[in-house]
ROSE-4610 file (N, C-alpha, C; in Angstrom, 1 decimal, always signed):
// ROSE-4610
residu = [M/M/M/T/T/T/R/R/R/A/A/A/N/N/N/N/N/N/C/C/C/M/M/M/E/E/E/E/E/E/K/K/K/I/I/I/W/W/W/E/E/E/A/A/A/M/M/M/K/K/K/F/F/F/V/V/V/Y/Y/Y/D/D/D/P/P/P/E/E/E/I/I/I/P/P/P/N/N/N/V/V/V/S/S/S/L/L/L/L/L/L/D/D/D/L/L/L/G/G/G/M/M/M/I/I/I/E/E/E/S/S/S/V/V/V/S/S/S/F/F/F/N/N/N/D/D/D/G/G/G/T/T/T/A/A/A/R/R/R/I/I/I/E/E/E/V/V/V/L/L/L/P/P/P/T/T/T/F/F/F/S/S/S/G/G/G/C/C/C/P/P/P/A/A/A/L/L/L/E/E/E/I/I/I/I/I/I/R/R/R/K/K/K/N/N/N/I/I/I/E/E/E/K/K/K/A/A/A/I/I/I/L/L/L/K/K/K/L/L/L/N/N/N/G/G/G/V/V/V/E/E/E/K/K/K/A/A/A/Y/Y/Y/A/A/A/E/E/E/F/F/F/I/I/I/F/F/F/H/H/H/P/P/P/P/P/P/W/W/W/T/T/T/T/T/T/D/D/D/R/R/R/V/V/V/S/S/S/L/L/L/S/S/S/G/G/G/R/R/R/E/E/E/N/N/N/L/L/L/K/K/K/K/K/K/N/N/N/G/G/G/I/I/I/A/A/A/P/P/P/P/P/P/P/P/P/E/E/E/Y/Y/Y/L/L/L/K/K/K/E/E/E/D/D/D/G/G/G/T/T/T/W/W/W/H/H/H/V/V/V/N/N/N/C/C/C/P/P/P/Y/Y/Y/C/C/C/S/S/S/S/S/S/P/P/P/Y/Y/Y/I/I/I/T/T/T/I/I/I/E/E/E/N/N/N/I/I/I/F/F/F/G/G/G/S/S/S/T/T/T/A/A/A/C/C/C/R/R/R/S/S/S/I/I/I/L/L/L/Y/Y/Y/C/C/C/K/K/K/S/S/S/C/C/C/K/K/K/N/N/N/P/P/P/F/F/F/E/E/E/A/A/A/M/M/M/K/K/K/F/F/F/I/I/I/S/S/S/V/V/V/N/N/N/L/L/L]
num = [1/1/1/2/2/2/3/3/3/4/4/4/5/5/5/6/6/6/7/7/7/8/8/8/9/9/9/10/10/10/11/11/11/12/12/12/13/13/13/14/14/14/15/15/15/16/16/16/17/17/17/18/18/18/19/19/19/20/20/20/21/21/21/22/22/22/23/23/23/24/24/24/25/25/25/26/26/26/27/27/27/28/28/28/29/29/29/30/30/30/31/31/31/32/32/32/33/33/33/34/34/34/35/35/35/36/36/36/37/37/37/38/38/38/39/39/39/40/40/40/41/41/41/42/42/42/43/43/43/44/44/44/45/45/45/46/46/46/47/47/47/48/48/48/49/49/49/50/50/50/51/51/51/52/52/52/53/53/53/54/54/54/55/55/55/56/56/56/57/57/57/58/58/58/59/59/59/60/60/60/61/61/61/62/62/62/63/63/63/64/64/64/65/65/65/66/66/66/67/67/67/68/68/68/69/69/69/70/70/70/71/71/71/72/72/72/73/73/73/74/74/74/75/75/75/76/76/76/77/77/77/78/78/78/79/79/79/80/80/80/81/81/81/82/82/82/83/83/83/84/84/84/85/85/85/86/86/86/87/87/87/88/88/88/89/89/89/90/90/90/91/91/91/92/92/92/93/93/93/94/94/94/95/95/95/96/96/96/97/97/97/98/98/98/99/99/99/100/100/100/101/101/101/102/102/102/103/103/103/104/104/104/105/105/105/106/106/106/107/107/107/108/108/108/109/109/109/110/110/110/111/111/111/112/112/112/113/113/113/114/114/114/115/115/115/116/116/116/117/117/117/118/118/118/119/119/119/120/120/120/121/121/121/122/122/122/123/123/123/124/124/124/125/125/125/126/126/126/127/127/127/128/128/128/129/129/129/130/130/130/131/131/131/132/132/132/133/133/133/134/134/134/135/135/135/136/136/136/137/137/137/138/138/138/139/139/139/140/140/140/141/141/141/142/142/142/143/143/143/144/144/144/145/145/145/146/146/146/147/147/147/148/148/148/149/149/149/150/150/150/151/151/151/152/152/152/153/153/153/154/154/154/155/155/155/156/156/156/157/157/157/158/158/158/159/159/159/160/160/160/161/161/161/162/162/162/163/163/163/164/164/164/165/165/165/166/166/166]
x = [+89.3/+88.8/+89.7/+90.0/+90.9/+90.2/+91.0/+90.4/+89.6/+90.1/+89.4/+88.0/+87.9/+86.6/+85.7/+86.2/+85.4/+84.9/+85.7/+85.3/+84.2/+84.4/+83.4/+82.1/+82.1/+80.9/+80.1/+80.9/+80.3/+79.6/+80.2/+79.6/+78.4/+78.4/+77.2/+76.0/+76.3/+75.3/+74.7/+75.6/+75.2/+74.3/+74.6/+73.8/+72.4/+72.3/+71.0/+70.0/+70.5/+69.6/+68.8/+69.2/+68.6/+67.9/+67.8/+67.0/+65.7/+64.6/+63.3/+62.4/+61.5/+60.5/+59.7/+59.5/+58.8/+57.3/+56.7/+55.3/+55.1/+56.2/+56.0/+57.1/+56.7/+57.7/+58.4/+59.6/+60.4/+60.7/+60.5/+60.8/+61.8/+63.0/+64.1/+64.0/+64.6/+64.7/+65.4/+66.4/+67.2/+66.3/+65.4/+64.5/+63.4/+63.1/+62.1/+62.8/+64.1/+64.8/+64.9/+64.9/+65.0/+66.4/+67.4/+68.8/+69.4/+69.7/+70.3/+71.8/+72.5/+73.9/+74.4/+75.7/+76.4/+77.8/+78.3/+79.7/+80.3/+81.7/+82.4/+83.7/+84.0/+85.2/+85.6/+86.8/+87.3/+86.3/+85.8/+84.9/+83.5/+83.2/+81.8/+81.1/+79.9/+79.1/+78.0/+77.7/+76.6/+75.7/+74.4/+73.5/+72.5/+72.3/+71.2/+70.0/+68.9/+67.7/+66.6/+65.9/+64.7/+63.4/+62.7/+61.4/+60.4/+59.5/+58.5/+57.5/+57.2/+56.4/+57.1/+57.1/+57.8/+57.1/+55.9/+55.1/+55.0/+55.7/+55.6/+55.9/+55.0/+55.2/+56.3/+56.8/+57.8/+59.2/+59.4/+60.7/+61.7/+61.3/+62.3/+62.7/+61.7/+62.0/+63.0/+62.8/+63.6/+65.0/+65.2/+66.5/+67.2/+66.5/+67.1/+67.5/+66.7/+67.0/+68.2/+68.4/+69.5/+70.8/+70.7/+71.9/+72.3/+71.4/+71.6/+72.3/+71.8/+72.4/+73.8/+74.1/+75.4/+76.4/+76.0/+76.9/+77.3/+76.7/+77.1/+78.3/+78.6/+79.7/+81.1/+82.0/+83.3/+84.0/+84.5/+85.1/+84.2/+82.9/+82.0/+81.9/+82.3/+82.2/+80.9/+80.5/+79.3/+78.6/+77.2/+76.4/+75.3/+75.1/+74.1/+73.2/+71.9/+71.0/+70.3/+70.4/+69.8/+68.8/+67.6/+66.5/+66.8/+66.8/+66.9/+65.7/+65.4/+64.2/+64.5/+65.8/+66.1/+67.3/+67.1/+65.9/+64.7/+63.5/+62.4/+62.3/+61.8/+61.5/+60.4/+60.5/+59.4/+59.2/+58.1/+57.8/+58.7/+59.3/+60.1/+61.4/+61.7/+62.9/+62.7/+61.5/+61.3/+61.9/+62.8/+63.4/+62.5/+63.0/+62.2/+61.9/+63.0/+62.7/+61.8/+61.9/+61.0/+59.6/+59.3/+58.0/+57.5/+58.3/+57.9/+57.6/+58.4/+58.2/+57.0/+56.6/+55.4/+54.2/+54.2/+53.1/+53.0/+54.2/+54.2/+53.5/+53.5/+52.9/+51.5/+50.9/+49.6/+49.4/+50.5/+50.4/+50.8/+49.9/+50.2/+51.3/+52.4/+53.4/+52.9/+53.6/+53.2/+53.2/+52.3/+52.3/+53.6/+54.0/+55.2/+55.0/+53.7/+53.4/+52.0/+51.6/+50.3/+49.7/+48.4/+47.7/+47.6/+47.2/+47.1/+46.1/+45.1/+44.1/+44.5/+45.7/+46.2/+45.9/+45.2/+44.9/+46.0/+46.0/+46.9/+46.1/+46.7/+46.0/+47.0/+46.6/+47.4/+46.6/+47.3/+46.6/+46.6/+45.7/+45.6/+46.9/+47.5/+48.7/+48.5/+47.2/+47.0/+46.7/+45.9/+45.6/+46.0/+46.5/+47.0/+45.8/+44.6/+43.5/+43.5/+43.2/+43.1/+41.7/+40.8/+39.4/+39.4/+39.7/+39.8/+39.0/+38.6/+38.0/+38.7/+38.7/+39.4/+38.3/+38.6/+37.6/+37.9/+39.1/+39.5/+40.8/+40.9/+42.2/+43.2/+42.7/+43.6/+43.7/+44.9/+45.1/+45.6/+46.3/+46.9/+48.0/+48.7/+49.7/+49.4/+50.1/+49.9/+50.2/+51.1/+51.6/+50.8/+49.7/+48.9/+47.4/+46.7/+45.3/+44.7/+43.4/+42.7/+41.9/+42.1/+41.4/+40.7/+39.9/+39.2/+39.2/+39.6/+39.7/+38.3/+37.7/+36.4/+36.6/+37.8/+38.0/+38.1/+39.1/+39.3/+38.6/+38.0/+37.2/+38.0/+39.3/+40.2/+40.3/+40.3/+40.7/+42.2/+42.8/+44.3/+44.7/+45.9/+46.5/+47.4/+47.5/+48.4/+49.2/+50.5/+51.3/+50.8/+50.7/+50.3/+51.4/+51.1/+52.0/+52.5/+53.8/+54.4/+55.5/+55.5/+56.5/+56.7/+57.9/+58.2/+58.1/+57.9/+57.9/+56.5/+55.6/+54.2/+54.0]
y = [+114.5/+114.8/+115.7/+115.5/+116.3/+117.6/+118.5/+119.8/+119.5/+118.6/+118.3/+117.7/+116.8/+116.2/+117.3/+118.2/+119.3/+120.2/+120.5/+121.3/+120.6/+119.3/+118.5/+118.4/+118.3/+118.3/+119.7/+120.8/+122.1/+122.1/+121.5/+121.5/+120.6/+119.6/+118.7/+119.5/+120.2/+121.0/+122.0/+122.6/+123.6/+123.0/+121.8/+121.1/+120.7/+120.5/+120.2/+121.3/+122.5/+123.7/+123.6/+122.7/+122.6/+121.2/+120.5/+119.2/+119.5/+119.5/+119.9/+118.7/+119.0/+118.0/+117.8/+116.5/+116.2/+116.6/+116.8/+117.1/+118.6/+119.3/+120.8/+121.5/+122.0/+122.7/+123.8/+124.0/+125.2/+125.2/+124.1/+124.0/+122.9/+123.2/+122.3/+121.4/+120.2/+119.3/+120.0/+120.8/+121.5/+122.5/+123.3/+124.2/+123.5/+122.3/+121.5/+120.9/+121.0/+120.5/+119.0/+118.4/+117.0/+116.4/+117.3/+116.8/+116.9/+115.8/+115.7/+115.9/+115.1/+115.2/+114.8/+115.2/+114.8/+114.4/+113.4/+113.1/+112.7/+112.8/+112.5/+111.8/+110.7/+110.0/+109.1/+109.2/+108.4/+108.3/+109.4/+109.5/+109.1/+108.8/+108.4/+109.4/+109.8/+110.8/+110.0/+110.4/+109.8/+110.9/+110.9/+111.9/+111.2/+111.7/+111.2/+112.1/+111.5/+112.2/+111.8/+112.9/+112.6/+112.7/+111.6/+111.8/+112.5/+113.3/+114.0/+113.0/+111.9/+110.8/+109.5/+108.5/+107.2/+106.5/+106.7/+106.1/+107.0/+108.0/+109.0/+108.2/+108.3/+107.6/+108.2/+109.3/+110.0/+109.6/+108.8/+108.6/+108.1/+107.1/+106.6/+107.7/+108.5/+109.6/+110.6/+110.9/+111.8/+111.2/+109.9/+109.2/+109.4/+109.0/+109.1/+110.5/+111.5/+112.9/+113.4/+113.0/+113.4/+112.7/+111.4/+110.7/+111.3/+111.6/+112.1/+113.5/+114.3/+115.7/+115.6/+114.7/+114.6/+114.0/+113.0/+112.4/+113.4/+114.5/+115.5/+116.3/+116.2/+117.0/+116.3/+117.1/+116.5/+115.9/+114.7/+114.0/+113.0/+113.1/+112.1/+110.9/+109.7/+108.5/+107.7/+107.8/+107.1/+108.0/+107.9/+108.7/+107.8/+107.9/+107.1/+108.1/+108.1/+108.8/+107.8/+107.9/+107.0/+107.7/+107.1/+107.6/+107.2/+108.1/+107.8/+108.3/+107.8/+108.2/+108.7/+108.9/+109.6/+110.5/+111.8/+112.4/+112.4/+112.4/+112.5/+113.9/+113.9/+115.2/+115.9/+117.2/+118.0/+119.2/+119.9/+121.1/+122.3/+122.2/+123.4/+123.4/+122.3/+122.2/+123.0/+123.4/+124.1/+125.5/+125.9/+127.2/+128.4/+129.6/+130.7/+130.8/+130.6/+130.6/+129.5/+128.4/+127.3/+127.6/+128.3/+128.8/+129.8/+130.7/+131.6/+130.9/+130.0/+129.2/+128.4/+127.8/+127.1/+128.0/+129.2/+130.2/+130.5/+130.6/+130.9/+129.8/+128.6/+127.4/+127.2/+128.2/+128.1/+127.2/+126.9/+126.0/+126.8/+126.8/+127.5/+126.7/+127.4/+126.8/+126.2/+125.3/+124.7/+125.8/+125.7/+126.7/+126.4/+127.4/+127.3/+126.8/+126.7/+126.2/+125.8/+125.0/+124.6/+125.7/+125.9/+126.8/+126.0/+126.7/+126.1/+124.9/+125.0/+123.9/+122.8/+122.8/+121.7/+121.8/+122.9/+123.1/+123.9/+123.9/+124.7/+125.6/+126.7/+127.6/+128.2/+128.3/+128.9/+130.0/+130.9/+131.9/+131.5/+132.1/+131.8/+132.2/+131.4/+131.7/+132.8/+133.0/+133.9/+135.4/+135.5/+136.8/+137.1/+136.1/+136.1/+136.2/+136.0/+136.1/+135.0/+135.3/+134.2/+133.5/+134.0/+133.4/+132.2/+131.1/+129.9/+128.8/+127.8/+126.6/+125.4/+124.3/+123.1/+122.3/+122.0/+121.2/+119.7/+119.3/+117.9/+117.8/+117.0/+116.8/+116.1/+115.4/+114.7/+115.5/+115.9/+116.6/+115.6/+116.2/+115.4/+114.5/+114.9/+114.1/+113.9/+113.0/+112.7/+113.9/+114.8/+115.9/+117.2/+117.1/+118.3/+118.1/+119.2/+119.2/+120.2/+120.1/+121.0/+122.0/+123.3/+124.3/+125.3/+126.2/+127.1/+128.5/+129.5/+130.9/+131.5/+132.0/+132.7/+134.1/+134.7/+136.0/+136.1/+135.3/+135.4/+134.2/+133.3/+132.2/+131.2/+131.1/+130.1/+128.9/+127.7/+126.5/+126.5/+125.9/+125.7/+124.6/+124.2/+123.2/+123.8/+123.2/+123.6/+122.4/+122.6/+121.6/+121.4/+120.2/+119.9/+120.1/+120.5/+120.7/+119.3/+119.2/+117.9/+118.3/+117.8/+118.1/+117.0/+116.9/+115.8/+116.5/+117.8/+118.5/+118.8/+117.9/+118.2/+118.0]
z = [+98.5/+97.2/+96.5/+95.2/+94.4/+94.0/+93.6/+93.1/+91.8/+91.0/+89.7/+90.0/+91.0/+91.4/+91.9/+92.7/+93.2/+92.1/+91.2/+90.0/+89.2/+89.0/+88.3/+89.0/+90.3/+91.1/+91.0/+90.9/+90.7/+89.3/+88.3/+87.0/+87.0/+87.8/+87.8/+88.5/+89.6/+90.2/+89.3/+88.5/+87.5/+86.4/+86.0/+85.0/+85.5/+86.8/+87.4/+87.3/+87.1/+86.9/+85.6/+84.7/+83.4/+83.2/+84.3/+84.2/+84.9/+84.0/+84.5/+84.9/+85.8/+86.1/+84.9/+84.5/+83.2/+83.3/+84.5/+84.7/+84.9/+85.2/+85.4/+84.6/+83.4/+82.5/+83.2/+82.9/+83.4/+84.9/+85.6/+87.0/+87.2/+87.5/+87.6/+88.8/+88.7/+89.9/+91.0/+90.7/+91.7/+92.4/+91.7/+92.3/+93.1/+92.8/+93.5/+94.8/+94.9/+96.1/+96.0/+94.8/+94.7/+94.7/+94.4/+94.3/+95.7/+96.3/+97.6/+97.6/+96.7/+96.7/+95.3/+95.0/+93.8/+94.2/+93.5/+93.7/+92.4/+92.3/+91.1/+91.5/+90.9/+91.1/+90.0/+89.4/+88.4/+87.2/+86.7/+85.6/+85.8/+87.0/+87.4/+88.2/+87.8/+88.5/+89.2/+90.4/+91.2/+91.7/+91.5/+91.9/+92.8/+94.0/+94.9/+94.8/+94.5/+94.2/+95.2/+95.7/+96.6/+95.8/+95.6/+94.9/+95.7/+95.0/+95.7/+96.3/+95.6/+96.1/+95.6/+96.4/+96.0/+94.9/+94.7/+93.6/+92.3/+92.3/+91.1/+89.8/+88.9/+87.6/+86.7/+87.0/+86.2/+86.7/+87.7/+88.3/+87.2/+86.4/+85.4/+84.4/+84.0/+83.1/+83.7/+85.0/+85.8/+85.8/+86.1/+86.2/+84.8/+83.8/+82.4/+82.1/+82.4/+82.1/+82.8/+84.1/+84.9/+84.3/+84.0/+83.5/+82.1/+81.3/+80.0/+80.1/+80.9/+81.1/+81.6/+82.6/+83.2/+82.2/+81.4/+80.4/+79.3/+79.2/+78.2/+78.7/+80.0/+80.5/+80.2/+79.7/+79.4/+80.6/+80.5/+81.6/+82.3/+82.1/+82.7/+81.8/+82.3/+81.5/+81.8/+83.1/+83.6/+84.5/+84.5/+85.4/+85.9/+87.2/+87.9/+88.8/+88.5/+89.4/+90.2/+91.5/+92.5/+93.3/+93.4/+94.3/+95.7/+96.6/+98.1/+98.8/+100.0/+100.7/+102.1/+102.3/+103.6/+103.3/+103.6/+104.3/+103.3/+103.8/+102.9/+102.2/+101.0/+100.4/+101.1/+101.3/+101.9/+101.0/+101.1/+100.3/+100.8/+101.9/+102.3/+101.6/+100.8/+99.9/+98.6/+98.3/+97.0/+97.2/+96.2/+96.3/+96.0/+96.2/+95.9/+94.4/+93.6/+92.2/+91.7/+92.4/+92.1/+92.3/+93.4/+93.8/+92.7/+92.3/+91.2/+89.9/+89.6/+88.3/+88.4/+89.5/+89.7/+89.3/+89.9/+89.6/+88.1/+87.5/+86.0/+85.2/+85.8/+85.2/+85.7/+86.4/+86.9/+88.1/+88.8/+90.0/+91.2/+92.2/+93.4/+94.1/+94.6/+95.3/+96.6/+97.2/+98.5/+99.6/+100.5/+101.6/+102.4/+103.1/+103.9/+105.3/+105.7/+107.0/+107.1/+108.1/+108.4/+109.4/+109.3/+110.2/+111.6/+112.6/+113.9/+114.0/+113.1/+113.1/+112.2/+111.6/+110.8/+109.3/+108.9/+107.5/+106.9/+105.5/+104.8/+103.8/+103.4/+102.5/+101.5/+100.3/+99.2/+98.5/+97.9/+97.1/+95.6/+94.8/+93.4/+92.7/+91.9/+91.2/+90.1/+89.7/+88.6/+89.1/+90.2/+90.7/+92.1/+92.8/+94.2/+95.2/+94.8/+95.7/+96.7/+97.9/+98.9/+98.9/+98.0/+98.0/+97.1/+97.6/+96.8/+97.5/+96.7/+97.3/+96.7/+97.5/+97.0/+96.3/+95.0/+94.2/+94.4/+94.5/+94.6/+95.3/+96.3/+97.0/+96.1/+95.1/+94.2/+92.9/+92.5/+91.2/+90.2/+89.2/+88.1/+88.5/+89.6/+90.2/+91.7/+92.3/+93.8/+94.7/+94.2/+95.0/+94.8/+94.0/+93.8/+94.0/+94.3/+94.5/+93.4/+93.2/+92.2/+93.1/+92.8/+93.5/+92.5/+93.0/+92.1/+92.8/+92.0/+92.5/+92.3/+93.4/+93.4/+92.8/+92.8/+92.3/+90.8/+90.2/+88.8/+88.0/+88.8/+88.2/+87.5/+87.8/+87.2/+88.1/+87.5/+88.2/+88.2/+89.2/+89.2/+90.1/+90.0/+90.9/+91.9/+93.0/+94.1/+94.6/+94.9/+95.5/+96.9/+97.3/+98.7/+99.7/+100.9/+101.9/+102.4/+102.5/+103.0/+103.9/+105.1/+106.1/+107.0/+107.6/+108.6/+110.0/+110.0/+111.3/+111.8/+111.8/+112.1/+113.6]
């Protein structure tokens, strides 16, 4: 790999910080851990992306947003975002800043582990209370559930725990 290619790959990684999930404002695909790899060769950029769910209805929007952002970089003639399924995306890929930005959007970040009994628990993103109930296992997207905080009385969504290490 040439030094120029390496420099361009760094620029691509930097650009990924500003490509946001279309369903979660201000949370980048990079913070969600969806970007697996980037490569650049002879004017062509390739980005491998891990979907949070294979049936996500926003995948085509995500692909177009990635390619559009990369094509803005000087020296990039072609950009291809490709969805891959190995390794699978898991919630442990969400960065610390991604977790904080989820809370700012009223979404509880995914738990970092399962309890011994196989359940997972999150705190309210508004008041941090642990006193919550699950209202519906299915939220507005396949990767979220609807919960209710008994302390501040707010409904909210939480990202579901997804791991391959169960």
